[in-house]
PyMOL CGO cylinders between C-alpha atoms (Angstrom):
from pymol import cmd
from pymol.cgo import CYLINDER

trace = [
    CYLINDER, 162.83, 136.41, 25.77, 159.05, 137.47, 25.94, 0.3, 1, 1, 1, 1, 1, 1,
    CYLINDER, 159.05, 137.47, 25.94, 158.25, 135.12, 29.01, 0.3, 1, 1, 1, 1, 1, 1,
    CYLINDER, 158.25, 135.12, 29.01, 160.56, 136.36, 31.14, 0.3, 1, 1, 1, 1, 1, 1,
    CYLINDER, 160.56, 136.36, 31.14, 159.88, 140.02, 30.15, 0.3, 1, 1, 1, 1, 1, 1,
    CYLINDER, 159.88, 140.02, 30.15, 155.69, 137.97, 31.07, 0.3, 1, 1, 1, 1, 1, 1,
    CYLINDER, 155.69, 137.97, 31.07, 157.22, 137.21, 34.32, 0.3, 1, 1, 1, 1, 1, 1,
    CYLINDER, 157.22, 137.21, 34.32, 158.99, 140.59, 35.68, 0.3, 1, 1, 1, 1, 1, 1,
    CYLINDER, 158.99, 140.59, 35.68, 155.61, 142.77, 34.40, 0.3, 1, 1, 1, 1, 1, 1,
    CYLINDER, 155.61, 142.77, 34.40, 153.57, 139.94, 36.51, 0.3, 1, 1, 1, 1, 1, 1,
    CYLINDER, 153.57, 139.94, 36.51, 155.76, 140.52, 39.35, 0.3, 1, 1, 1, 1, 1, 1,
    CYLINDER, 155.76, 140.52, 39.35, 155.49, 143.89, 39.30, 0.3, 1, 1, 1, 1, 1, 1,
    CYLINDER, 155.49, 143.89, 39.30, 151.97, 144.39, 39.03, 0.3, 1, 1, 1, 1, 1, 1,
    CYLINDER, 151.97, 144.39, 39.03, 151.12, 141.87, 42.24, 0.3, 1, 1, 1, 1, 1, 1,
    CYLINDER, 151.12, 141.87, 42.24, 153.54, 143.45, 44.24, 0.3, 1, 1, 1, 1, 1, 1,
    CYLINDER, 153.54, 143.45, 44.24, 151.69, 146.73, 42.96, 0.3, 1, 1, 1, 1, 1, 1,
    CYLINDER, 151.69, 146.73, 42.96, 147.92, 144.91, 43.75, 0.3, 1, 1, 1, 1, 1, 1,
    CYLINDER, 147.92, 144.91, 43.75, 148.89, 143.55, 46.92, 0.3, 1, 1, 1, 1, 1, 1,
    CYLINDER, 148.89, 143.55, 46.92, 149.98, 146.65, 47.76, 0.3, 1, 1, 1, 1, 1, 1,
    CYLINDER, 149.98, 146.65, 47.76, 146.55, 148.38, 47.12, 0.3, 1, 1, 1, 1, 1, 1,
    CYLINDER, 146.55, 148.38, 47.12, 144.22, 145.03, 48.43, 0.3, 1, 1, 1, 1, 1, 1,
    CYLINDER, 144.22, 145.03, 48.43, 146.40, 146.02, 51.67, 0.3, 1, 1, 1, 1, 1, 1,
    CYLINDER, 146.40, 146.02, 51.67, 144.78, 148.94, 51.71, 0.3, 1, 1, 1, 1, 1, 1,
    CYLINDER, 144.78, 148.94, 51.71, 141.58, 147.86, 50.80, 0.3, 1, 1, 1, 1, 1, 1,
    CYLINDER, 141.58, 147.86, 50.80, 141.65, 144.99, 53.03, 0.3, 1, 1, 1, 1, 1, 1,
    CYLINDER, 141.65, 144.99, 53.03, 143.93, 145.59, 55.94, 0.3, 1, 1, 1, 1, 1, 1,
    CYLINDER, 143.93, 145.59, 55.94, 143.08, 141.85, 57.54, 0.3, 1, 1, 1, 1, 1, 1,
    CYLINDER, 143.08, 141.85, 57.54, 144.15, 139.61, 54.75, 0.3, 1, 1, 1, 1, 1, 1,
    CYLINDER, 144.15, 139.61, 54.75, 147.66, 138.75, 54.30, 0.3, 1, 1, 1, 1, 1, 1,
    CYLINDER, 147.66, 138.75, 54.30, 149.18, 138.74, 51.24, 0.3, 1, 1, 1, 1, 1, 1,
    CYLINDER, 149.18, 138.74, 51.24, 153.56, 137.27, 51.36, 0.3, 1, 1, 1, 1, 1, 1,
    CYLINDER, 153.56, 137.27, 51.36, 155.31, 136.90, 48.51, 0.3, 1, 1, 1, 1, 1, 1,
    CYLINDER, 155.31, 136.90, 48.51, 159.07, 135.73, 48.48, 0.3, 1, 1, 1, 1, 1, 1,
    CYLINDER, 159.07, 135.73, 48.48, 161.67, 136.28, 46.01, 0.3, 1, 1, 1, 1, 1, 1,
    CYLINDER, 161.67, 136.28, 46.01, 161.98, 133.17, 46.34, 0.3, 1, 1, 1, 1, 1, 1,
    CYLINDER, 161.98, 133.17, 46.34, 158.49, 132.23, 45.43, 0.3, 1, 1, 1, 1, 1, 1,
    CYLINDER, 158.49, 132.23, 45.43, 158.58, 134.54, 42.63, 0.3, 1, 1, 1, 1, 1, 1,
    CYLINDER, 158.58, 134.54, 42.63, 161.78, 132.82, 41.23, 0.3, 1, 1, 1, 1, 1, 1,
    CYLINDER, 161.78, 132.82, 41.23, 160.23, 129.48, 41.31, 0.3, 1, 1, 1, 1, 1, 1,
    CYLINDER, 160.23, 129.48, 41.31, 157.47, 130.73, 39.28, 0.3, 1, 1, 1, 1, 1, 1,
    CYLINDER, 157.47, 130.73, 39.28, 159.40, 132.45, 36.68, 0.3, 1, 1, 1, 1, 1, 1,
    CYLINDER, 159.40, 132.45, 36.68, 161.64, 129.05, 36.51, 0.3, 1, 1, 1, 1, 1, 1,
    CYLINDER, 161.64, 129.05, 36.51, 158.31, 127.20, 35.71, 0.3, 1, 1, 1, 1, 1, 1,
    CYLINDER, 158.31, 127.20, 35.71, 156.58, 129.21, 33.42, 0.3, 1, 1, 1, 1, 1, 1,
    CYLINDER, 156.58, 129.21, 33.42, 160.31, 129.78, 31.20, 0.3, 1, 1, 1, 1, 1, 1,
    CYLINDER, 160.31, 129.78, 31.20, 160.24, 125.58, 31.70, 0.3, 1, 1, 1, 1, 1, 1,
    CYLINDER, 160.24, 125.58, 31.70, 157.07, 125.08, 29.99, 0.3, 1, 1, 1, 1, 1, 1,
    CYLINDER, 157.07, 125.08, 29.99, 155.94, 127.67, 27.86, 0.3, 1, 1, 1, 1, 1, 1,
    CYLINDER, 155.94, 127.67, 27.86, 158.72, 126.10, 25.09, 0.3, 1, 1, 1, 1, 1, 1,
    CYLINDER, 158.72, 126.10, 25.09, 156.74, 122.94, 25.08, 0.3, 1, 1, 1, 1, 1, 1,
    CYLINDER, 156.74, 122.94, 25.08, 153.11, 125.20, 24.99, 0.3, 1, 1, 1, 1, 1, 1,
    CYLINDER, 153.11, 125.20, 24.99, 154.64, 126.12, 21.83, 0.3, 1, 1, 1, 1, 1, 1,
    CYLINDER, 154.64, 126.12, 21.83, 156.21, 123.36, 20.41, 0.3, 1, 1, 1, 1, 1, 1,
    CYLINDER, 156.21, 123.36, 20.41, 152.93, 121.30, 20.16, 0.3, 1, 1, 1, 1, 1, 1,
    CYLINDER, 152.93, 121.30, 20.16, 151.33, 123.59, 17.99, 0.3, 1, 1, 1, 1, 1, 1,
    CYLINDER, 151.33, 123.59, 17.99, 154.36, 123.63, 15.65, 0.3, 1, 1, 1, 1, 1, 1,
    CYLINDER, 154.36, 123.63, 15.65, 154.57, 120.08, 15.35, 0.3, 1, 1, 1, 1, 1, 1,
    CYLINDER, 154.57, 120.08, 15.35, 150.39, 120.04, 14.14, 0.3, 1, 1, 1, 1, 1, 1,
    CYLINDER, 150.39, 120.04, 14.14, 151.33, 122.62, 11.96, 0.3, 1, 1, 1, 1, 1, 1,
    CYLINDER, 151.33, 122.62, 11.96, 153.82, 120.82, 9.98, 0.3, 1, 1, 1, 1, 1, 1,
    CYLINDER, 153.82, 120.82, 9.98, 151.22, 118.23, 9.21, 0.3, 1, 1, 1, 1, 1, 1,
    CYLINDER, 151.22, 118.23, 9.21, 148.88, 120.61, 7.14, 0.3, 1, 1, 1, 1, 1, 1,
    CYLINDER, 148.88, 120.61, 7.14, 149.65, 121.71, 3.60, 0.3, 1, 1, 1, 1, 1, 1,
    CYLINDER, 149.65, 121.71, 3.60, 150.42, 125.14, 3.52, 0.3, 1, 1, 1, 1, 1, 1,
    CYLINDER, 150.42, 125.14, 3.52, 148.08, 125.53, 0.17, 0.3, 1, 1, 1, 1, 1, 1,
    CYLINDER, 148.08, 125.53, 0.17, 145.00, 123.81, 1.90, 0.3, 1, 1, 1, 1, 1, 1,
    CYLINDER, 145.00, 123.81, 1.90, 145.91, 126.43, 4.67, 0.3, 1, 1, 1, 1, 1, 1,
    CYLINDER, 145.91, 126.43, 4.67, 145.18, 129.12, 3.11, 0.3, 1, 1, 1, 1, 1, 1,
    CYLINDER, 145.18, 129.12, 3.11, 142.63, 127.86, 0.95, 0.3, 1, 1, 1, 1, 1, 1,
    CYLINDER, 142.63, 127.86, 0.95, 139.13, 129.85, 1.25, 0.3, 1, 1, 1, 1, 1, 1,
]
cmd.load_cgo(trace, "trace")
């Protein structure tokens, strides 16, 4: 859910920044279609569980008493 919210926020920010950039640099052409946004969102949603699983596997190897010892 958090990744999907981040994808939506990122898409909104990128469209907003593209509009601002178009005013400052009128010769620079920035285009992003809905397919581009959907593809990037799909990749992010697919990769984020893997990125969260790797640290979780490492944490399982640590004794909780050792982790909280000063």
